[in-house]
PLY file of the C-alpha trace (Angstrom):
ply
format ascii 1.0
element vertex 519
property float x
property float y
property float z
element edge 518
property int vertex1
property int vertex2
end_header
-23.14 3.06 3.90
-20.85 -0.03 2.71
-20.62 -1.15 -0.91
-23.06 -3.72 -2.35
-22.80 -6.10 -5.18
-25.35 -7.29 -7.36
-24.46 -10.50 -9.47
-26.35 -11.38 -12.57
-25.93 -14.44 -14.92
-24.72 -13.64 -18.23
-26.44 -16.60 -20.06
-25.11 -18.13 -23.21
-26.81 -17.16 -26.42
-28.84 -20.18 -28.05
-28.49 -20.50 -31.69
-31.88 -20.10 -32.54
-31.83 -16.78 -30.70
-28.52 -15.24 -31.72
-30.18 -13.57 -35.33
-32.75 -11.77 -33.55
-30.50 -10.43 -30.50
-27.98 -9.49 -33.05
-30.56 -7.62 -35.18
-32.05 -5.91 -32.38
-28.32 -4.47 -30.96
-27.37 -3.55 -34.54
-30.60 -1.57 -35.06
-30.59 0.43 -31.91
-27.38 2.27 -33.15
-26.17 2.93 -29.94
-22.57 2.26 -30.83
-20.67 -1.05 -31.90
-20.71 -3.61 -29.37
-19.22 -6.37 -31.71
-15.42 -6.94 -32.69
-15.06 -7.43 -36.66
-15.90 -11.00 -37.10
-16.73 -12.15 -33.77
-19.98 -14.08 -32.83
-22.36 -13.18 -29.99
-21.78 -15.57 -27.44
-23.50 -14.32 -24.59
-26.08 -11.61 -23.55
-28.20 -10.44 -20.56
-30.37 -7.27 -20.82
-31.93 -5.79 -17.28
-33.48 -2.44 -18.24
-34.60 -1.99 -14.61
-32.69 -2.88 -11.51
-31.19 -1.36 -8.17
-29.31 1.28 -8.74
-25.58 1.15 -8.92
-22.26 3.17 -10.35
-19.84 0.49 -11.58
-19.87 -2.59 -13.83
-17.67 -5.39 -14.26
-18.07 -9.06 -15.61
-16.43 -11.86 -14.41
-15.95 -15.61 -15.42
-13.82 -18.97 -14.05
-10.28 -18.75 -14.47
-9.02 -20.00 -17.65
-12.21 -20.40 -19.34
-12.40 -17.47 -22.09
-11.48 -18.41 -25.33
-8.73 -15.95 -27.02
-9.83 -13.02 -28.40
-13.14 -12.88 -26.15
-14.42 -9.25 -25.72
-16.93 -7.98 -23.40
-18.93 -4.77 -24.04
-21.75 -3.23 -21.64
-24.13 -0.27 -21.45
-26.00 1.30 -18.84
-29.49 2.70 -18.45
-29.86 6.40 -16.60
-32.90 8.15 -16.42
-34.61 6.03 -19.13
-31.88 6.30 -21.64
-29.16 4.03 -22.41
-25.93 4.93 -23.18
-23.61 4.09 -25.80
-21.64 0.76 -25.76
-18.31 0.39 -24.04
-15.82 -2.38 -24.42
-14.68 -3.41 -21.08
-10.58 -4.05 -20.69
-9.87 -7.68 -20.31
-6.38 -8.16 -18.48
-6.34 -11.61 -17.55
-2.77 -11.41 -15.88
-3.82 -8.70 -13.54
-3.95 -9.69 -9.77
-2.40 -12.29 -7.52
-0.39 -15.25 -8.86
-2.49 -18.59 -8.50
0.32 -19.72 -6.11
-0.64 -16.77 -3.64
-4.59 -16.90 -4.06
-5.89 -20.05 -5.84
-9.65 -19.18 -5.66
-9.99 -16.35 -7.95
-11.94 -15.46 -11.08
-10.76 -13.93 -14.50
-12.64 -10.95 -15.41
-12.51 -7.27 -16.78
-11.53 -4.12 -15.58
-14.61 -2.52 -13.70
-15.95 0.52 -15.53
-17.47 3.49 -13.84
-20.99 4.47 -15.48
-22.34 6.86 -12.72
-25.83 6.63 -11.54
-27.57 3.73 -13.35
-30.32 1.50 -13.04
-30.24 -0.83 -15.86
-27.55 -2.64 -17.94
-26.86 -4.53 -20.77
-23.89 -6.97 -21.62
-22.63 -8.50 -24.77
-19.91 -11.03 -25.09
-18.16 -11.99 -28.00
-15.58 -14.51 -29.42
-14.32 -15.84 -32.53
-16.03 -19.12 -32.42
-18.93 -18.24 -30.66
-18.33 -20.02 -27.13
-18.78 -18.20 -23.80
-16.60 -18.48 -20.83
-18.20 -20.63 -17.92
-20.25 -19.33 -15.08
-20.27 -15.71 -16.87
-21.63 -13.02 -14.38
-22.11 -9.36 -14.47
-21.59 -7.49 -10.99
-23.53 -4.04 -10.81
-21.64 -2.22 -7.96
-23.30 0.43 -5.66
-20.45 1.85 -3.83
-22.13 3.12 -0.89
-21.17 6.47 0.88
-18.53 7.62 3.30
-18.09 10.94 5.17
-14.98 11.60 3.06
-17.61 11.93 0.04
-18.68 15.38 1.41
-15.50 16.83 2.18
-14.57 19.58 0.16
-11.16 18.88 -1.28
-8.38 20.88 -2.95
-8.93 22.91 -6.09
-8.45 20.64 -9.39
-5.72 23.23 -10.24
-3.73 22.63 -7.15
-2.01 19.27 -7.17
-1.51 17.69 -4.01
1.35 16.68 -1.73
3.25 17.95 1.55
6.74 17.63 0.10
6.47 19.94 -2.67
8.74 19.93 -5.94
11.90 21.10 -4.62
14.99 19.01 -6.08
17.30 17.61 -3.82
15.48 17.71 -0.64
14.21 15.08 1.62
11.25 13.02 -0.29
8.40 13.54 2.13
5.04 11.52 2.08
2.52 13.33 0.03
-0.89 13.74 1.50
-2.63 9.94 1.27
-6.52 9.56 1.88
-6.43 6.64 4.21
-8.52 3.62 4.14
-10.77 4.43 6.63
-11.54 8.13 5.10
-12.18 6.91 1.77
-14.81 4.23 3.41
-13.32 0.86 3.25
-15.67 -2.08 4.63
-13.11 -4.55 6.32
-15.80 -7.23 6.22
-15.81 -7.35 2.50
-12.21 -8.90 2.01
-10.15 -8.41 4.95
-10.95 -11.81 6.57
-9.29 -13.65 4.07
-6.03 -13.15 5.76
-3.63 -10.79 7.72
-1.42 -8.60 5.47
1.53 -10.41 4.26
4.71 -8.49 3.49
8.22 -8.46 1.36
11.27 -8.40 2.67
11.93 -4.93 1.17
10.99 -2.47 -1.77
12.52 -2.86 -5.10
10.26 -1.50 -7.69
7.07 0.52 -8.71
4.48 -1.07 -11.33
2.39 1.66 -12.55
-1.13 0.89 -13.86
-4.50 2.13 -14.79
-7.97 0.97 -13.39
-8.98 1.18 -17.21
-12.47 2.93 -16.40
-14.01 6.20 -16.76
-12.05 9.07 -16.92
-15.19 11.12 -16.48
-15.69 10.74 -12.83
-16.03 14.06 -10.48
-13.92 14.95 -7.52
-16.61 14.34 -5.14
-17.13 10.65 -6.82
-13.56 9.93 -6.49
-13.85 7.93 -2.89
-16.55 5.98 -4.30
-14.59 4.95 -7.29
-12.17 3.48 -4.99
-14.77 2.05 -3.22
-16.26 0.41 -6.06
-12.80 -0.88 -7.22
-12.36 -2.64 -3.83
-15.69 -4.20 -3.82
-15.28 -5.61 -7.35
-11.80 -6.80 -6.60
-12.89 -8.77 -2.87
-16.68 -9.71 -4.13
-16.27 -10.26 -7.82
-12.86 -11.33 -8.52
-12.15 -13.32 -5.16
-9.17 -11.32 -4.08
-8.49 -10.68 -0.65
-8.42 -6.94 -0.76
-8.37 -4.24 -3.12
-5.04 -5.21 -5.64
-3.33 -1.75 -5.74
-1.02 -0.20 -2.67
-2.10 3.12 -3.92
-4.31 4.80 -6.35
-4.17 8.40 -7.89
-7.51 10.17 -9.17
-7.33 12.71 -12.08
-7.60 15.50 -9.47
-4.17 14.28 -7.99
-5.68 13.04 -4.71
-3.82 10.05 -3.59
-5.62 6.78 -1.93
-4.27 3.97 0.27
-5.27 0.91 -1.23
-3.98 -2.32 0.13
-4.30 -3.10 3.77
-1.22 -3.41 6.01
0.08 0.30 6.19
1.37 2.85 3.97
5.19 2.13 4.45
5.62 -1.61 5.05
6.30 -3.71 1.66
2.93 -4.77 1.51
2.36 -7.46 -0.93
-0.33 -6.53 -3.53
-2.47 -8.33 -5.92
-1.78 -6.11 -9.04
1.20 -7.91 -11.11
1.05 -11.87 -10.30
4.41 -13.48 -9.45
5.91 -9.72 -9.40
3.68 -8.46 -6.55
6.17 -9.14 -3.65
8.67 -6.30 -2.78
6.93 -4.15 -5.28
4.55 -1.12 -5.09
1.75 -1.19 -7.30
-0.12 2.38 -8.00
-3.07 2.63 -10.06
-3.78 5.97 -11.91
-7.84 6.12 -11.90
-9.08 6.07 -15.63
-8.13 4.74 -19.03
-5.11 6.36 -20.71
-5.37 4.12 -23.78
-6.00 7.40 -25.90
-6.39 10.10 -23.31
-3.49 11.29 -21.01
-3.09 11.57 -17.31
-4.27 14.86 -15.87
-1.18 17.36 -14.85
-2.29 17.04 -11.22
-2.32 13.22 -11.48
1.17 13.24 -12.98
2.62 15.40 -10.20
1.14 13.54 -7.42
2.66 10.44 -9.17
6.05 11.96 -9.24
5.91 13.12 -5.62
4.42 9.37 -4.55
7.24 7.38 -6.33
9.92 9.98 -5.26
9.03 9.33 -1.68
8.76 5.30 -2.03
12.17 5.31 -3.92
14.33 8.07 -2.22
13.27 6.84 1.67
14.35 2.96 0.37
17.66 4.72 -0.91
16.78 3.92 -4.59
17.09 6.25 -7.53
14.52 6.38 -10.50
16.70 4.11 -12.67
18.21 0.71 -12.48
16.87 -2.72 -13.16
16.37 -4.89 -9.87
15.82 -8.45 -9.91
12.31 -9.46 -8.98
11.24 -12.98 -8.75
12.75 -14.52 -12.05
14.00 -11.41 -14.11
15.04 -7.77 -13.97
12.75 -4.74 -14.49
13.11 -0.97 -14.66
12.82 0.55 -11.04
9.76 2.30 -12.24
7.97 0.14 -14.73
4.58 -0.13 -16.62
2.35 -3.33 -15.70
2.59 -4.42 -19.14
6.38 -5.24 -18.66
5.28 -7.87 -16.17
2.39 -9.46 -17.95
0.58 -9.59 -20.95
-1.75 -6.65 -20.66
-2.17 -3.06 -22.40
-2.00 -1.53 -19.00
-1.40 1.31 -18.07
-2.58 2.64 -21.42
-0.58 3.65 -24.76
-0.33 7.32 -23.23
0.94 6.58 -19.74
3.31 4.28 -21.18
4.82 6.52 -23.53
4.99 8.98 -20.71
7.10 6.51 -18.48
10.58 7.79 -19.49
9.35 11.36 -18.69
8.24 10.09 -15.40
11.49 8.61 -14.55
13.43 12.07 -15.23
11.11 13.72 -13.53
11.51 11.43 -10.11
15.20 11.60 -10.69
15.22 15.62 -10.95
13.22 15.55 -7.60
15.40 13.52 -5.94
18.36 15.20 -7.17
21.63 14.37 -5.25
20.00 14.51 -1.87
21.54 12.08 0.71
20.55 11.80 4.19
22.81 11.19 7.29
21.41 7.66 7.52
21.89 6.92 3.94
25.33 8.12 3.72
26.06 6.19 6.96
24.41 2.95 5.52
26.63 3.26 2.36
29.54 3.88 3.90
29.03 0.66 6.02
28.56 -1.43 2.93
24.95 -0.74 2.02
22.93 -3.86 1.04
25.86 -5.88 1.92
26.59 -4.49 5.41
25.50 -5.88 8.80
22.37 -3.70 8.20
21.37 -5.37 5.26
18.68 -3.94 2.93
16.10 -1.26 3.42
12.78 -2.67 4.88
10.72 0.19 6.03
12.14 3.52 4.21
13.15 6.72 6.19
11.08 8.76 8.07
10.91 11.87 10.05
9.29 12.21 13.38
9.54 13.55 16.82
12.56 15.81 15.86
14.62 13.20 14.22
14.53 10.46 11.58
14.95 6.70 11.33
15.13 3.84 8.85
14.47 0.06 9.42
16.81 -2.26 7.65
16.54 -6.20 7.51
19.07 -6.40 10.71
18.33 -3.48 12.62
17.53 0.18 12.67
19.48 3.39 12.36
18.52 6.71 13.95
19.21 10.48 13.56
18.44 12.91 16.04
20.26 16.05 17.81
21.83 13.19 19.63
23.64 11.94 16.58
23.87 8.92 14.44
22.98 5.66 16.16
22.37 2.20 15.38
20.43 -0.59 16.93
21.03 -4.06 15.47
18.33 -6.82 15.68
18.63 -7.68 19.49
16.43 -8.06 22.64
17.18 -4.33 23.30
15.65 -3.38 19.84
12.63 -5.71 20.52
12.13 -4.08 23.99
12.60 -0.42 22.38
9.95 -1.17 19.73
7.59 -2.60 22.32
7.67 0.66 24.55
6.91 2.81 21.44
10.30 3.44 19.74
10.48 7.29 19.14
6.86 7.92 20.27
7.69 6.58 23.82
8.88 7.87 26.78
12.42 6.65 25.71
12.55 8.92 22.83
15.43 8.79 20.24
18.68 6.57 20.92
21.64 8.23 22.35
24.15 5.58 21.81
24.58 2.49 19.71
24.01 -0.77 20.86
26.92 -1.47 23.77
27.95 -4.82 24.88
28.71 -4.71 28.67
29.92 -6.61 31.54
32.34 -8.69 29.57
30.00 -9.30 27.06
27.29 -10.89 29.26
24.91 -8.30 28.55
23.80 -5.32 26.13
22.74 -1.94 27.03
21.74 1.33 25.03
21.15 4.91 26.27
18.00 7.11 24.78
16.33 10.60 25.52
14.27 9.15 28.27
16.38 6.48 29.91
18.17 3.22 29.15
17.52 -0.34 28.40
19.56 -3.15 29.63
19.59 -6.82 28.65
21.40 -10.23 30.13
20.43 -13.64 29.67
19.08 -14.34 32.97
17.11 -11.31 33.52
15.89 -10.26 29.98
15.44 -6.68 28.73
14.33 -3.90 31.30
13.86 -0.34 30.88
14.83 2.24 33.43
13.29 5.49 32.64
15.28 8.60 33.13
15.05 9.60 37.02
16.89 9.63 40.31
17.12 5.91 40.31
18.68 5.76 37.22
21.05 8.28 38.15
22.05 6.69 41.28
21.88 3.29 39.54
24.98 4.53 37.23
26.84 5.93 40.08
26.97 2.73 41.54
28.55 0.81 38.50
25.23 0.31 36.72
25.34 -3.32 35.60
29.01 -3.63 36.29
28.49 -2.67 39.89
27.21 -4.77 42.77
23.67 -4.32 42.07
24.06 -6.24 38.83
21.12 -6.13 35.97
17.75 -4.71 36.37
15.05 -7.22 36.77
11.75 -4.98 37.36
11.83 -1.33 36.02
11.14 1.92 37.95
7.30 1.59 39.38
5.44 3.83 41.91
5.14 2.95 45.39
3.59 4.49 48.18
6.63 6.74 49.34
7.91 7.30 45.78
9.27 4.74 43.27
11.36 1.36 43.37
13.40 -0.82 40.84
14.59 -4.01 41.57
18.08 -5.54 40.44
19.82 -8.98 40.53
21.35 -7.88 43.84
19.29 -5.37 45.60
16.75 -2.54 45.09
17.11 1.34 44.83
14.18 3.13 46.42
13.21 6.86 45.86
11.62 8.96 48.72
9.47 11.52 46.97
9.05 13.18 50.33
12.85 13.54 51.26
14.21 13.62 47.73
16.53 10.59 48.41
17.63 7.35 47.00
18.26 4.39 49.18
20.29 1.56 47.62
19.58 -1.92 49.68
21.86 -5.07 48.59
20.45 -8.46 49.00
0 1
1 2
2 3
3 4
4 5
5 6
6 7
7 8
8 9
9 10
10 11
11 12
12 13
13 14
14 15
15 16
16 17
17 18
18 19
19 20
20 21
21 22
22 23
23 24
24 25
25 26
26 27
27 28
28 29
29 30
30 31
31 32
32 33
33 34
34 35
35 36
36 37
37 38
38 39
39 40
40 41
41 42
42 43
43 44
44 45
45 46
46 47
47 48
48 49
49 50
50 51
51 52
52 53
53 54
54 55
55 56
56 57
57 58
58 59
59 60
60 61
61 62
62 63
63 64
64 65
65 66
66 67
67 68
68 69
69 70
70 71
71 72
72 73
73 74
74 75
75 76
76 77
77 78
78 79
79 80
80 81
81 82
82 83
83 84
84 85
85 86
86 87
87 88
88 89
89 90
90 91
91 92
92 93
93 94
94 95
95 96
96 97
97 98
98 99
99 100
100 101
101 102
102 103
103 104
104 105
105 106
106 107
107 108
108 109
109 110
110 111
111 112
112 113
113 114
114 115
115 116
116 117
117 118
118 119
119 120
120 121
121 122
122 123
123 124
124 125
125 126
126 127
127 128
128 129
129 130
130 131
131 132
132 133
133 134
134 135
135 136
136 137
137 138
138 139
139 140
140 141
141 142
142 143
143 144
144 145
145 146
146 147
147 148
148 149
149 150
150 151
151 152
152 153
153 154
154 155
155 156
156 157
157 158
158 159
159 160
160 161
161 162
162 163
163 164
164 165
165 166
166 167
167 168
168 169
169 170
170 171
171 172
172 173
173 174
174 175
175 176
176 177
177 178
178 179
179 180
180 181
181 182
182 183
183 184
184 185
185 186
186 187
187 188
188 189
189 190
190 191
191 192
192 193
193 194
194 195
195 196
196 197
197 198
198 199
199 200
200 201
201 202
202 203
203 204
204 205
205 206
206 207
207 208
208 209
209 210
210 211
211 212
212 213
213 214
214 215
215 216
216 217
217 218
218 219
219 220
220 221
221 222
222 223
223 224
224 225
225 226
226 227
227 228
228 229
229 230
230 231
231 232
232 233
233 234
234 235
235 236
236 237
237 238
238 239
239 240
240 241
241 242
242 243
243 244
244 245
245 246
246 247
247 248
248 249
249 250
250 251
251 252
252 253
253 254
254 255
255 256
256 257
257 258
258 259
259 260
260 261
261 262
262 263
263 264
264 265
265 266
266 267
267 268
268 269
269 270
270 271
271 272
272 273
273 274
274 275
275 276
276 277
277 278
278 279
279 280
280 281
281 282
282 283
283 284
284 285
285 286
286 287
287 288
288 289
289 290
290 291
291 292
292 293
293 294
294 295
295 296
296 297
297 298
298 299
299 300
300 301
301 302
302 303
303 304
304 305
305 306
306 307
307 308
308 309
309 310
310 311
311 312
312 313
313 314
314 315
315 316
316 317
317 318
318 319
319 320
320 321
321 322
322 323
323 324
324 325
325 326
326 327
327 328
328 329
329 330
330 331
331 332
332 333
333 334
334 335
335 336
336 337
337 338
338 339
339 340
340 341
341 342
342 343
343 344
344 345
345 346
346 347
347 348
348 349
349 350
350 351
351 352
352 353
353 354
354 355
355 356
356 357
357 358
358 359
359 360
360 361
361 362
362 363
363 364
364 365
365 366
366 367
367 368
368 369
369 370
370 371
371 372
372 373
373 374
374 375
375 376
376 377
377 378
378 379
379 380
380 381
381 382
382 383
383 384
384 385
385 386
386 387
387 388
388 389
389 390
390 391
391 392
392 393
393 394
394 395
395 396
396 397
397 398
398 399
399 400
400 401
401 402
402 403
403 404
404 405
405 406
406 407
407 408
408 409
409 410
410 411
411 412
412 413
413 414
414 415
415 416
416 417
417 418
418 419
419 420
420 421
421 422
422 423
423 424
424 425
425 426
426 427
427 428
428 429
429 430
430 431
431 432
432 433
433 434
434 435
435 436
436 437
437 438
438 439
439 440
440 441
441 442
442 443
443 444
444 445
445 446
446 447
447 448
448 449
449 450
450 451
451 452
452 453
453 454
454 455
455 456
456 457
457 458
458 459
459 460
460 461
461 462
462 463
463 464
464 465
465 466
466 467
467 468
468 469
469 470
470 471
471 472
472 473
473 474
474 475
475 476
476 477
477 478
478 479
479 480
480 481
481 482
482 483
483 484
484 485
485 486
486 487
487 488
488 489
489 490
490 491
491 492
492 493
493 494
494 495
495 496
496 497
497 498
498 499
499 500
500 501
501 502
502 503
503 504
504 505
505 506
506 507
507 508
508 509
509 510
510 511
511 512
512 513
513 514
514 515
515 516
516 517
517 518
């Protein structure tokens, strides 16, 4: 069942009603809702409504007076909770030039099962933001809610804490598992990407710390619904979220590995990764499991992009620490005092996890000149699969396997290789670098499962490993009388056939012979 959002207006308080409302609020002694010296500006009370579990308040961008505060309380089983002050981070989200139809608002608060709410908004002069709305969110359900996950004492992660080893990707609960509903926000646009990865911004959701492990996926769905439906963002703002049990959730659409542009730090969303710890860490510290998973996740992101835990990359208009707090970029208390104070230790732990490990690909890239080399900067970090590893750079890719270390620069050969499945396809890993052939009129590359040839007249053609390819090589390949291939090996009634600029090679399956015909 997908999330649903119930939106209610929060009317401005009329002068003649203010005294009676304030008297009732103060008389109920359910916790202080007002800031010292502030005036009640807007108020709504709904003792009975459809069930919900998360609450947030929004208003027209730029319409809240400085010092505006928002407090909420919820009603469950006939009992009102204490008042909770919602965190207001006006600078969180997309930059105006990235998404220009968004609303300001509070961080969403997880309240658990509730069916009534009350909102009180205060400001120094009694003015209320325009089009003030409270959003009660039913996060819906997903099949993942019933999954028995790890023990709360056992942090997640495939990669383990071993220092100086390849930083593998920890276990991540993907969007389909936690129950994303693409119709809520994904219609805004296709995912947008940066050119590389430079830094991590650490956030907190500023919500409840008391959710259960079985509620974690629902919290993520609630945040997703609030960001897209209430704030008007095109997707959940963060690239990843980490719960108090150490479970890591995929956030923003576009894939885990690519440099997906989030909506977490305004002008500093591009080429950065936003990771949000699920909870409020103003006075309470993150759990041990949460810290462990954050270390492993950042070590993976940093290490596979060939960055360490330190350094100050330039992002948009200034420099930031490689692992930075959200408050370093914007006027906000995020990620809370406790996590902010822990960031030096986080950097130290990430540095320890990475150690002095350097993969063959990284070593070769640095030997070629690193970011100043022909390959340029890392676009997709190093990953291991199918018996080897590969890294995507701005101007090509490098592969490491039993066949050695090979580079394919941006070219029609690389484009063709990617289109037929790259290392997941029949060709497997490269066995050679990109080669210029036939007096520089064409290109070729050799792979586990065949070769790719390219020339301007013929385009890029794949020849899988076969008797036809073996015979073609024996004739001199593209430099021989057949020229470049024009049609790849394809089945026929008697076997298989491939076409070339100046002839064909046929394979007779019954006789186990190849026949070359020149045109």
